[in-house]
N, C-alpha and C positions, 0 to 999 in steps of 0.2 A: 700536272699529268701531261705526259708527252704522247700517249696513244691510248685510245679507248676502243674496246672491242665490243660487239654487239652479236648476240646469237640471233638465229633466224626468227623472224616474225611469223609465227604459225597462225596467228589469229587475224591478221590484217595485212595491209599493204605498206610498203615502204616507198617514200618519196624523197627525191634530192632536188634542192633548189639552188639556183645560182646566186650570184652576189646580189644581196638585198639592198644594202646601202641606204637604210632608212625608209624604204618603200614599202611599209608595213601594210598600208591599205590596199596596195597592189597585191601582196601576198595574201591577205585575207580573201581577195576576190579569187585568186588563183585557186585557193583551197576549197572554196565553195564550188568552183566550177568543176573540180575533180571529185567532189563528193567525199572530201576528207572527213574520216571518222576519228574523233579524238579518242574514243574509247578503245579503238583497235589499231589504227594506223599510227606510223612514225614518220617524222619529216626530219631530214638531215640536211644541213646547210654547209656549203663550201667556204663559208666565212665571209668576211667584210659585211658584217651586219650594220656597220654605221658609217657616217660621214656622207656628204653631199645630198642626200635625200631629206624629205621633210620630217620624218619621224624618228630620227636616230636615238632619241632618249627612250623610245619604246624597247629598245633592245633588252633591257634587264627583265622586262615583263616576259619576253619570249624565252629568254634562256631559262626562266624558271618554270616554264610549262614542261611537264613531264614527258611529253611526247616530241619535244623539239630538242635536237642535238646538233651543235655546231662545232667546225674545227675553227682554229684561230687564223684569221687573215692578217694581212699586213697593216690594216687599219686598226684592228684590235691591238696589234703589237705596238703601233704607235701610240695608241691611248695609254697603254701600259708604261711606255717610254715618257710620255708626257706628265705622268704622275710621279716621275722621278726628276729631281732638279737637273736640268741640262740634258734630259733623256732624249729630246727631239728639238729640231729647230722649229720654234713656235711659228714664225711667219710662214715657213713652208708648210707646216701642219695645217694652219688656217686656210691657206691657198688650196690645199688638198681636200677641203671640205669639212674641217673639224671645228669651225667657228662655234657651233653648238655646244661643244665640250668646254670651251673657255667662258661660256656664259654661266656655267654651273659654279656652285660654291666649291671650295677645295674639298670639303668632306664628301660632296656628291661626286666630284671627279674621282675621288679615291674608290668609291663604291663601284664605278665602272671599270677602273683599273683592276680591282680585286676580282670582280666577275670574269673579266677577260683573262685573267691569269689562270683561271680554272679550265679554260678551253684547251683541248689537246691540239697538237699540231697535225695529228692524223687519226683517222677512224678506220676500223675494219668492220664490215656488216657481212655476216653469213646469209646467203640466199640459197634458193633451190639449185641454182646454176654455179654455186661456188662463192668464194669470198670476193667482195668488191672493196676498193679502197677509196678513201676521200680525203683529199688534202687541198689546200687552197690554190696553190700555184702549179707545182709540177714535181714529178719524181722520175728518176731513171733507175735502170738495172733491175734487181730483184726487191719485191716488196719488203720482204723479211730483212734483207740486208739494210734497207732504208730504215725500218724500224729499229734495227740494232744501232745504226749511227744515231738516230734520235736519242736513243737511251743513253748513249755515251756522250751525249751533248755535242756532237759533231756539228760545227758552225755552217759547213757546206750544206749539209742535209737540212739544217734549220733554214738557211737562206733560200735554198731551193723550195721547201715547203711554203714559205711565206712570199717570196718575191720572184721566183725563177720564171723566165720567159724564153729560155733557149730553145726549148722543144717547138714552140710555136715559130719563133723566129726562123729555125732552120727547117721547118716542116718535117720534123724527126718523127718517123712512124715506127720506130723500134717499140716493141711491147714491153711493158713492165711485167715481168715474170711474177708468178705467185698469187696472182689475182685474175679474175675474169675481166674486170674493168677498173680504171681509176677515174673517178670524177673530180674535176677541178673547176676553178673560175678564174679570177684575177685578170685575165686577158679578154677584153671585150671582142666578140666576133658577131657577125650579123645573124648567125643561126647556130643551133647546136652542132658541134663539129667534132669529129673524131680524128686523132692522129695515132695510128696503132690502136691500142686499146685504152688510150686516154681521151676522155670525153670532156669537152669544154662547154660549160653551162652558163658563162657570163654573157648574156645577149644584150646587155646595156639598159636594164630597166631605168636606172637613174638618169639616163640620157634620152629617154623617150622610146627605148626599144621594149621587147618583151622581158618579163620575168620568167625565165625558163624553169620548168619543173617537170621531172620525169618520174614515172613509175618504174622502179628498178626491175620488177619482174617483166614488164613489157619491153623495157629498153634493151635488156640483155638479149632479146630475141630479134631486135630490129637491126637493119644494116646501119652502119656509120655513114654520116653525111661528111663528105671530104671537100 
């Protein structure tokens, strides 16, 4: 699945969380603090569920929860590659936090790879204020054109979705058309930051920072921090 669409949540709230990287105890705390209601609310993740943090193996349990929805990050993509002979540089992968993965049996490794293959590169969520997009790294241009490129297997679009950092590097404030906001992670910043209508949520939880989580309905109305 390359893209997944969600209709408006008319019964509860929608939250989006930054890069988790195995910090699931931290996530549990954040959900308690916001009063997350599993019967009504939904939690969307910008990807990078695993590596570096202490509880990466819990990712499968979270993916199985009906109210938890994640896009694929570059760390999930590397796990998929690691399950294929020669798919990644093992030493580099371990240096990048994936030692937990290589401690697993081959059959267990394959379970993670299979689960991560089901994660889309992008998600669209309808809200009262219009559609918002979620992708791990970045997107440019029009959201619908980006989705079309993904559907056609465009490598540039896939690389942008998983690993792109050009917008942040160049402080590019051009808006992504066709959506109210695009929520991303991948690039660690000291605080939630907006460039145009792109909202960066990775505030470095695995490096001692906050695990940022936003209520979409409230965030749509709030000013961007630049």
